[in-house]
C-alpha positions, 0 to 999 in steps of 0.5 A, spaced: 509 541 406 511 541 413 505 544 416 500 540 413 504 533 414 503 530 407 509 527 407 508 519 408 512 515 413 515 509 411 513 503 415 518 498 418 517 491 419 519 487 424 526 483 424 525 476 421 527 473 428 520 475 431 516 474 425 519 467 425 518 466 433 511 462 435 506 467 439 507 463 445 514 465 446 513 472 444 508 473 450 512 469 455 518 474 453 514 480 455 511 478 462 514 482 468 517 479 473 512 477 479 512 482 485 512 479 492 506 479 496 505 483 502 503 477 506 508 474 512 513 473 508 514 481 507 514 482 515 520 477 515 524 479 510 525 486 512 519 490 508 516 491 515 517 499 514 513 498 507 507 496 511 506 500 517 507 508 515 506 512 521 502 511 528 496 515 528 495 520 534 488 523 535 483 524 539 479 518 538 485 514 539 486 517 545 479 516 548 480 508 546 486 508 550 483 511 556 477 506 556 482 500 558 482 497 551 489 496 549 488 500 542 493 503 537 491 506 530 497 506 525 496 509 518 498 503 513 499 502 506 494 500 501 496 493 499 497 491 507 493 485 509 491 484 517 496 478 517 501 483 514 500 489 519 500 484 525 507 481 523 509 488 522 507 490 529 510 484 532 517 485 529 517 492 531 514 492 537 515 486 540 507 485 542 502 480 539 496 483 537 489 480 538 485 483 533 486 488 527 481 492 524 483 496 517 479 501 515 479 506 509 481 514 510 476 518 506 479 524 502 478 531 505 473 535 500 476 542 499 472 548 495 477 553 493 476 558 487 470 555 484 473 548 484 472 542 488 478 538 490 479 532 494 485 531 498 489 524 500 486 518 501 489 512 505 488 506 510 488 506 517 489 500 522 486 499 529 490 494 532 488 491 539 492 488 544 491 482 549 489 486 556 494 489 559 498 490 553 502 496 551 507 499 546 512 503 550 516 506 545 510 509 540 
């Protein structure tokens, strides 16, 4: 009988205390704790490392900085906002960003043995500094 699984399982009922509790109280006890928002407070509380992942040193970033514009490119987390990125740059590098532009990094497509796979995606941020502004220890 084990092969066909014809043996019926006993259905256990919920404890009496849970049955008696009102529905609103049961819903409140199941809710998870709220997550901290990645806004201004995240940069000030030491979560700066979660906003900026790493600088993106690419040919395009080099060309932008050679043209006389103070532009730096960073890989950022998916949950980061422009304001959180500006606060993180201000806290880490002691410079004030003038403008922050955030873009998606498209996935890399690869074709191996007849199958298509997609690589990692992410976000990058262009951080524009005021004229003459530099990040020294990048």
